[in-house]
MDTraj code that builds the backbone (N, CA, C; nanometers):
import mdtraj as md
import numpy as np

residues = "MET ASP LYS ILE TYR TYR LEU ALA SER CYS ASP THR CYS ARG LYS ILE ILE LYS SER LEU PRO ASN THR ASN ARG LEU VAL PHE GLN ASP ILE ARG GLN ASP PRO ILE THR PRO GLU GLN LEU GLU GLU MET TYR ARG LEU SER GLY SER TYR GLU ALA LEU PHE SER ARG LYS ALA GLN LEU TYR LYS SER MET ASP LEU LYS ASN LYS ASN LEU THR GLU ALA ASP PHE LYS LYS TYR ILE LEU GLU HIS TYR THR PHE LEU SER ARG PRO VAL PHE ILE ILE ALA GLY LYS ILE TYR ILE GLY ASN SER GLN LYS ASN VAL ASN GLU VAL ILE ALA VAL LEU SER".split()
xyz = np.array([
    [15.4097, 9.0633, 15.3669],
    [15.4718, 8.9327, 15.3736],
    [15.6134, 8.9427, 15.3166],
    [15.7130, 8.9096, 15.3977],
    [15.8522, 8.9116, 15.3538],
    [15.8825, 8.7801, 15.2826],
    [15.9567, 8.7896, 15.1729],
    [15.9723, 8.6736, 15.0863],
    [16.1128, 8.6657, 15.0295],
    [16.1541, 8.5427, 15.0001],
    [16.2791, 8.5194, 14.9279],
    [16.2484, 8.4276, 14.8091],
    [16.2939, 8.4707, 14.6931],
    [16.2878, 8.3891, 14.5716],
    [16.4296, 8.3372, 14.5527],
    [16.4446, 8.2066, 14.5481],
    [16.5779, 8.1479, 14.5441],
    [16.5741, 8.0176, 14.4669],
    [16.6900, 7.9566, 14.4540],
    [16.7014, 7.8270, 14.3884],
    [16.7639, 7.7310, 14.4887],
    [16.6905, 7.6280, 14.5287],
    [16.7374, 7.5355, 14.6325],
    [16.8653, 7.4633, 14.5911],
    [16.8853, 7.4448, 14.4618],
    [17.0036, 7.3735, 14.4143],
    [17.1258, 7.4641, 14.3990],
    [17.1104, 7.5928, 14.4269],
    [17.2197, 7.6894, 14.4098],
    [17.3008, 7.6996, 14.5387],
    [17.4298, 7.6664, 14.5295],
    [17.5173, 7.6719, 14.6472],
    [17.5235, 7.8122, 14.7065],
    [17.5287, 7.9126, 14.6212],
    [17.5355, 8.0513, 14.6691],
    [17.4095, 8.0875, 14.7465],
    [17.2938, 8.0512, 14.6939],
    [17.1676, 8.0794, 14.7644],
    [17.1661, 8.0085, 14.8999],
    [17.2067, 7.8820, 14.9034],
    [17.2074, 7.8065, 15.0293],
    [17.3012, 7.8708, 15.1308],
    [17.4182, 7.9141, 15.0850],
    [17.5150, 7.9784, 15.1745],
    [17.4578, 8.1085, 15.2317],
    [17.3932, 8.1871, 15.1469],
    [17.3340, 8.3136, 15.1920],
    [17.2231, 8.2861, 15.2931],
    [17.1372, 8.1907, 15.2642],
    [17.0259, 8.1586, 15.3541],
    [17.0789, 8.1141, 15.4903],
    [17.1860, 8.0351, 15.4906],
    [17.2469, 7.9898, 15.6171],
    [17.2957, 8.1079, 15.7010],
    [17.3389, 8.2140, 15.6356],
    [17.3964, 8.3279, 15.7076],
    [17.2906, 8.4247, 15.7620],
    [17.1643, 8.4018, 15.7271],
    [17.0590, 8.4962, 15.7646],
    [17.0031, 8.4705, 15.9041],
    [16.9776, 8.5786, 15.9789],
    [16.9071, 8.5633, 16.1063],
    [16.7559, 8.5675, 16.0816],
    [16.6798, 8.5159, 16.1728],
    [16.5323, 8.5273, 16.1701],
    [16.4687, 8.4871, 16.0376],
    [16.5113, 8.3750, 15.9814],
    [16.4533, 8.3322, 15.8535],
    [16.3090, 8.2870, 15.8694],
    [16.2647, 8.2678, 15.9929],
    [16.1268, 8.2238, 16.0147],
    [16.0254, 8.3293, 15.9709],
    [16.0691, 8.4532, 15.9523],
    [15.9753, 8.5560, 15.9070],
    [15.9681, 8.5649, 15.7542],
    [16.0483, 8.4827, 15.6852],
    [16.0498, 8.4834, 15.5390],
    [15.9663, 8.3683, 15.4824],
    [15.8973, 8.3964, 15.3740],
    [15.8318, 8.2922, 15.2960],
    [15.9310, 8.2547, 15.1854],
    [15.9649, 8.1274, 15.1782],
    [16.0633, 8.0802, 15.0811],
    [15.9929, 8.0274, 14.9571],
    [16.0417, 8.0696, 14.8393],
    [15.9876, 8.0176, 14.7146],
    [16.1021, 7.9725, 14.6256],
    [16.1132, 7.8403, 14.6115],
    [16.2125, 7.7816, 14.5213],
    [16.1577, 7.7985, 14.3793],
    [16.2224, 7.8827, 14.3006],
    [16.1674, 7.9202, 14.1701],
    [16.1732, 7.8081, 14.0666],
    [16.2468, 7.7020, 14.0955],
    [16.2448, 7.5875, 14.0042],
    [16.1188, 7.5045, 14.0304],
    [16.0886, 7.4814, 14.1577],
    [15.9718, 7.4012, 14.1953],
    [15.8409, 7.4796, 14.1835],
    [15.8490, 7.6081, 14.2114],
    [15.7307, 7.6949, 14.2142],
    [15.7641, 7.8227, 14.1358],
    [15.7537, 7.8166, 14.0022],
    [15.7953, 7.9300, 13.9182],
    [15.7249, 8.0605, 13.9563],
    [15.7962, 8.1703, 13.9344],
    [15.7356, 8.2995, 13.9647],
    [15.6209, 8.3265, 13.8678],
    [15.5202, 8.3915, 13.9182],
    [15.4028, 8.4238, 13.8379],
    [15.4207, 8.5627, 13.7761],
    [15.3445, 8.5926, 13.6729],
    [15.3498, 8.7281, 13.6166],
    [15.3196, 8.8345, 13.7234],
    [15.2284, 8.8041, 13.8164],
    [15.1947, 8.9002, 13.9220],
    [15.3130, 8.9225, 14.0160],
    [15.3837, 8.8157, 14.0505],
    [15.5021, 8.8296, 14.1362],
    [15.6111, 8.9094, 14.0655],
    [15.6287, 8.8828, 13.9365],
    [15.7293, 8.9572, 13.8606],
    [15.6911, 9.1048, 13.8521],
    [15.5623, 9.1332, 13.8372],
    [15.5156, 9.2729, 13.8347],
    [15.5469, 9.3434, 13.9665],
    [15.5284, 9.2731, 14.0777],
    [15.5612, 9.3318, 14.2079],
    [15.7111, 9.3625, 14.2158],
    [15.7936, 9.2690, 14.1705],
    [15.9389, 9.2911, 14.1698],
    [15.9734, 9.4101, 14.0812],
    [15.9074, 9.4201, 13.9670],
    [15.9299, 9.5317, 13.8747],
    [15.8934, 9.6649, 13.9403],
    [15.7777, 9.6682, 14.0068],
    [15.7346, 9.7905, 14.0744],
    [15.8374, 9.8360, 14.1782],
    [15.8931, 9.7411, 14.2497],
    [15.9885, 9.7740, 14.3556],
    [16.1277, 9.8088, 14.3015],
    [16.1662, 9.7449, 14.1906],
    [16.3011, 9.7671, 14.1364],
    [16.3047, 9.8736, 14.0270],
    [16.1902, 9.8921, 13.9591],
    [16.1843, 9.9912, 13.8523],
    [16.2344, 9.9425, 13.7182],
    [16.2741, 9.8143, 13.7109],
    [16.3327, 9.7660, 13.5864],
    [16.3330, 9.6136, 13.5821],
    [16.2986, 9.5583, 13.4667],
    [16.3130, 9.4142, 13.4479],
    [16.4602, 9.3797, 13.4301],
    [16.5347, 9.4712, 13.3701],
    [16.6775, 9.4468, 13.3488],
    [16.7505, 9.4267, 13.4814],
    [16.7108, 9.5009, 13.5852],
    [16.7730, 9.4865, 13.7171],
    [16.7489, 9.3470, 13.7753],
    [16.6423, 9.2822, 13.7326],
    [16.6068, 9.1489, 13.7821],
    [16.6678, 9.0374, 13.6975],
    [16.7250, 9.0730, 13.5850],
    [16.7724, 8.9772, 13.4848],
    [16.9172, 8.9369, 13.5131],
    [16.9440, 8.8074, 13.5048],
    [17.0790, 8.7566, 13.5278],
    [17.1508, 8.7332, 13.3956],
    [17.2580, 8.8061, 13.3777],
    [17.3419, 8.7844, 13.2588],
    [17.4419, 8.6707, 13.2810],
    [17.4405, 8.6148, 13.4015],
    [17.5299, 8.5027, 13.4327],
    [17.4673, 8.3683, 13.3956],
    [17.3412, 8.3695, 13.3601],
    [17.2709, 8.2456, 13.3261],
    [17.3362, 8.1784, 13.2056],
    [17.3496, 8.0468, 13.2138],
    [17.4091, 7.9743, 13.1016],
    [17.3271, 7.9904, 12.9742],
    [17.1957, 7.9989, 12.9890],
    [17.1104, 8.0176, 12.8708],
    [17.1375, 8.1518, 12.8031],
    [17.1786, 8.2510, 12.8800],
    [17.2098, 8.3827, 12.8246],
    [17.3195, 8.3696, 12.7201],
    [17.4197, 8.2887, 12.7531],
    [17.5300, 8.2668, 12.6597],
    [17.4886, 8.1733, 12.5462],
    [17.4228, 8.0626, 12.5810],
    [17.3902, 7.9632, 12.4781],
    [17.2872, 8.0149, 12.3772],
    [17.2015, 8.1069, 12.4198],
    [17.1039, 8.1664, 12.3276],
    [17.1616, 8.2896, 12.2574],
    [17.2874, 8.3192, 12.2850],
    [17.3580, 8.4333, 12.2251],
    [17.2840, 8.5659, 12.2485],
    [17.2262, 8.5803, 12.3675],
    [17.1509, 8.7024, 12.3984],
    [17.2420, 8.8235, 12.4171],
    [17.3690, 8.7974, 12.4482],
    [17.4603, 8.9105, 12.4693],
    [17.4825, 8.9920, 12.3420],
    [17.4550, 8.9309, 12.2293],
    [17.4719, 9.0013, 12.1020],
    [17.3413, 9.0599, 12.0485],
    [17.2391, 9.0612, 12.1332],
    [17.1104, 9.1186, 12.0938],
    [17.0808, 9.2399, 12.1792],
    [17.0092, 9.3344, 12.1228],
    [16.9657, 9.4510, 12.1989],
    [16.8332, 9.4174, 12.2663],
    [16.8413, 9.3789, 12.3922],
    [16.7223, 9.3370, 12.4647],
    [16.6482, 9.4581, 12.5216],
    [16.5168, 9.4523, 12.5118],
    [16.4320, 9.5580, 12.5665],
    [16.3775, 9.5120, 12.7020],
    [16.3116, 9.6020, 12.7728],
    [16.2474, 9.5659, 12.8992],
    [16.1474, 9.4522, 12.8768],
    [16.0750, 9.4565, 12.7649],
    [15.9790, 9.3498, 12.7333],
    [16.0510, 9.2162, 12.7141],
    [16.1694, 9.2189, 12.6530],
    [16.2480, 9.0963, 12.6345],
    [16.2926, 9.0408, 12.7696],
    [16.3439, 9.1292, 12.8570],
    [16.3880, 9.0842, 12.9893],
    [16.2718, 9.0174, 13.0631],
    [16.1551, 9.0804, 13.0590],
    [16.0366, 9.0255, 13.1255],
    [16.0024, 8.8883, 13.0682],
    [15.9997, 8.8779, 12.9365],
    [15.9645, 8.7527, 12.8687],
    [16.0604, 8.6405, 12.9090],
    [16.1898, 8.6680, 12.9064],
    [16.2877, 8.5642, 12.9382],
    [16.2795, 8.5220, 13.0849],
    [16.2587, 8.6169, 13.1751],
    [16.2472, 8.5821, 13.3172],
    [16.1268, 8.4912, 13.3396],
    [16.0161, 8.5205, 13.2734],
    [15.8970, 8.4368, 13.2888],
    [15.9119, 8.3017, 13.2191],
    [15.9906, 8.2973, 13.1120],
    [16.0090, 8.1728, 13.0374],
    [16.0937, 8.0717, 13.1131],
    [16.1992, 8.1189, 13.1814],
    [16.2900, 8.0253, 13.2468],
    [16.3478, 8.0860, 13.3743],
    [16.3371, 8.0102, 13.4826],
    [16.3796, 8.0595, 13.6145],
    [16.5251, 8.1042, 13.6193],
    [16.6078, 8.0477, 13.5346],
    [16.7509, 8.0788, 13.5402],
    [16.7814, 8.2255, 13.5061],
    [16.6878, 8.2930, 13.4413],
    [16.7107, 8.4326, 13.4043],
    [16.6843, 8.5309, 13.5189],
    [16.6284, 8.4840, 13.6300],
    [16.6078, 8.5733, 13.7438],
    [16.7359, 8.5787, 13.8253],
    [16.7849, 8.6983, 13.8486],
    [16.9028, 8.7170, 13.9324],
    [16.8658, 8.6733, 14.0736],
    [16.9457, 8.5860, 14.1333],
    [16.9064, 8.5269, 14.2606],
    [17.0088, 8.5544, 14.3688],
    [16.9633, 8.5500, 14.4918],
    [16.8252, 8.5475, 14.5385],
    [16.7617, 8.6859, 14.5293],
    [16.6297, 8.6885, 14.5339],
    [16.5560, 8.8148, 14.5404],
    [16.4794, 8.8135, 14.6726],
    [16.5037, 8.9173, 14.7521],
    [16.4324, 8.9340, 14.8782],
    [16.3358, 9.0502, 14.8646],
    [16.2169, 9.0340, 14.9188],
    [16.1251, 9.1463, 14.9349],
    [16.0940, 9.1506, 15.0840],
    [16.1461, 9.2548, 15.1487],
    [16.1327, 9.2676, 15.2939],
    [16.0826, 9.4081, 15.3245],
    [15.9711, 9.4141, 15.3939],
    [15.9117, 9.5419, 15.4366],
    [15.8961, 9.6387, 15.3186],
    [15.8516, 9.5838, 15.2057],
    [15.8247, 9.6678, 15.0891],
    [15.9471, 9.7137, 15.0127],
    [16.0647, 9.6578, 15.0440],
    [16.1875, 9.6935, 14.9727],
    [16.2441, 9.5675, 14.9081],
    [16.3042, 9.5844, 14.7903],
    [16.3583, 9.4690, 14.7174],
    [16.5107, 9.4690, 14.7229],
    [16.5659, 9.3485, 14.7357],
    [16.7105, 9.3268, 14.7351],
    [16.7359, 9.2179, 14.6317],
    [16.8134, 9.2529, 14.5290],
    [16.8311, 9.1627, 14.4143],
    [16.9757, 9.1166, 14.4051],
    [16.9946, 8.9859, 14.3994],
    [17.1265, 8.9317, 14.3730],
    [17.2048, 8.8975, 14.4974],
    [17.3276, 8.8497, 14.4738],
    [17.4080, 8.7947, 14.5818],
    [17.5318, 8.8767, 14.6146],
    [17.5317, 9.0046, 14.5802],
    [17.6477, 9.0869, 14.6143],
    [17.6597, 9.0957, 14.7665],
    [17.7797, 9.1122, 14.8146],
    [17.8016, 9.1191, 14.9591],
    [17.7253, 9.2359, 15.0201],
    [17.7184, 9.3464, 14.9481],
    [17.6450, 9.4639, 14.9953],
    [17.4969, 9.4280, 15.0168],
    [17.4372, 9.3616, 14.9208],
    [17.2968, 9.3187, 14.9314],
    [17.2762, 9.2255, 15.0495],
    [17.3632, 9.1257, 15.0605],
    [17.3511, 9.0276, 15.1681],
    [17.3623, 9.0978, 15.3036],
    [17.4566, 9.1894, 15.3160],
    [17.4739, 9.2628, 15.4419],
    [17.3499, 9.3457, 15.4744],
    [17.2904, 9.4079, 15.3728],
    [17.1684, 9.4865, 15.3951],
    [17.0529, 9.3978, 15.4418],
    [17.0390, 9.2819, 15.3806],
    [16.9324, 9.1878, 15.4181],
    [16.9550, 9.1391, 15.5623],
    [17.0779, 9.1061, 15.5962],
    [17.1080, 9.0617, 15.7321],
    [17.0727, 9.1722, 15.8323],
    [17.1076, 9.2954, 15.7993],
    [17.0774, 9.4088, 15.8887],
    [16.9271, 9.4260, 15.9062],
    [16.8519, 9.4139, 15.7982],
    [16.7065, 9.4325, 15.8045],
    [16.6399, 9.3202, 15.8837],
    [16.6919, 9.1987, 15.8705],
    [16.6319, 9.0845, 15.9405],
    [16.6735, 9.0759, 16.0877],
    [16.7820, 9.1437, 16.1236],
    [16.8319, 9.1368, 16.2622],
    [16.7418, 9.2098, 16.3588],
])
top = md.Topology()
chain = top.add_chain()
for i, resn in enumerate(residues, 1):
    res = top.add_residue(resn, chain, resSeq=i)
    for name in ("N", "CA", "C"):
        top.add_atom(name, md.element.get_by_symbol(name[0]), res)
traj = md.Trajectory(xyz[None], top)
């Protein structure tokens, strides 16, 4: 099952979704309305090899909680992602057993190519 974890209120996520072909093959999960489960996060971890790769340092909570001045471990990254949706780098695509994390142009281009 191909899936996208995104935030419906995020302009960047909406723009990326608009640019995608064949979105009918994706299962959409708005992580604010339907938070990711520990099992879903484990699947993302297995595919990415790291909780840190899934963690967003751009989150406002990252700054307000002063996390940049702490030495975060993989367990910390996992805990924060499960605690609040804003810590997941978005969007996250899982397509044909491969994960694409974040909104870099390279990632978006790869997702478009895979969905075409």
